[in-house]
Structures are given as C-alpha cells and as structure tokens.
N, C-alpha and C positions, 0 to 999 in steps of 0.2 A: 169500252170498245165505244167509237165515236162514230156518231150517225152524220154523212151528210148530205146536203142537197144542193141540186143543182134547179134553174129555171128552163121552162120553156115557155116561151111567151114569159104571158104572166102566171103559168101555174107552174108552183115549187115540187119539184120530182124530190124525192126519196132515194139516192141512191145505196145506202146504206153502208157499210163500212169500204167501199168500194174508190179509197183515197187516190188510187192513180186518176179516174174515170176525174174524179173530183177534181183532183190539181189540175187539169186537163182543161178542163173546162172553166172552172174557179179564172185560169189566165186567160184565155180566149173570149171567153161572155162580156156583152157590157154589163154592169152588174151595178151601175149608176141609174137610179129613178131618177134624181131629180136633182141640178148641182145651182144652186140659185145665190147670185151676188147682189146685195142692196146695201148702199153705202158704207161700201168696205166691210160687210159682215157674210158671211156664208153658209148657206144652208145647205146641208148633203143628204140624201137620202141613198142607202147602199143595201144591195142582197150580200148579208153575209155568209152563208153558203154551210153557216153550222149555229144550234140550236145555242142560245146563249139566256136559256130560262132554268136556273137550276133550280126550278119545283120539279120534280118527277111525274107530275102531276097534272103539268099543267099546260098549254099551246105550245107549239118550240117557236118562238122568238127567234126569224130568219132575215129581219130585214132592220135597218136602222138608221132614224135623223141625227143628225146633231148639228149643233148653232158655233159655230168658231169665231168670239170676237161678238164685240157689243155687248149691251146688258145682260141675254143671257145665254155667253159665251158657256163651253163642255156642258147645256143642259141636253138631255137626247133620251131618247124616245124609242120604243123596240117595237116589233109588229108581227105580226104571225103569217097574212096573206099581202100581197101586188098590192091589190086595193086599199088593203087599209093603213100600207106602207102613202100609197101616191095619195091618197086624207090625207095623214098626216103631213107629209111633207109642205102642203094648200097652208095646213093649220102654223107650222111654224113660218114659213113664209109673211103668213098674214102678224101672225106675231111680233117679227122682226119687221114690218114695216110700218104695223101700229108704233112703237117705239121709234123709230124715223121721223113716225110722224105723215106716212105715206100713205097710211090706210084706209 
C-alpha cells in the first residue's frame, strides 16, 4: 500500500492511500519550494508527495533539492519537512555560488 502526502501551506498532510485526492492536488498545487539559476546551473527544490525513504523506521523523505549542471551536477538531498527543504535549498544555492566565485 502506498501512502501519499499533500501540502497545506508549509505543513505536510498524509492522505493515506487516497491516490485520487493526491493526484488532483499534485497536479494543481505549486510544489516548487525553490528554483534558482546561477551561471547556467539550476538548483531546484520540490515537494515530491510520496515517501522516498526506503528505511521503514525513518522519517518520510518528501522534499528534494537537486543541482543540474556545473561541478555538482545531479547532487541531491532529501528532507522530511518544508523548513528543512527551504534551508537545504539555501545551502545548495550557496554551494553553487561558492563554486562560481559568487559566494
């Protein structure tokens, strides 16, 4: 059984196995937490809506930051909360800026 999540503001809400509700919300909601472009490198942080933690005892990993391009291409980090995702996005942007000499 899959478990699905939606965002209510910055709060994660579990909708259980209601894939219909989840898919409606997933299509309509803004899931982008951050999206920055620095010297041709993109840093994107999104809410994924499904748990990407494969450890059954761990917290759900529902957000992801990924870097596209540059020295850190395809590096990614996953988080459980909106606040962690926001902070992680800032760290990834700083990482890219430091490589680009703009930090």
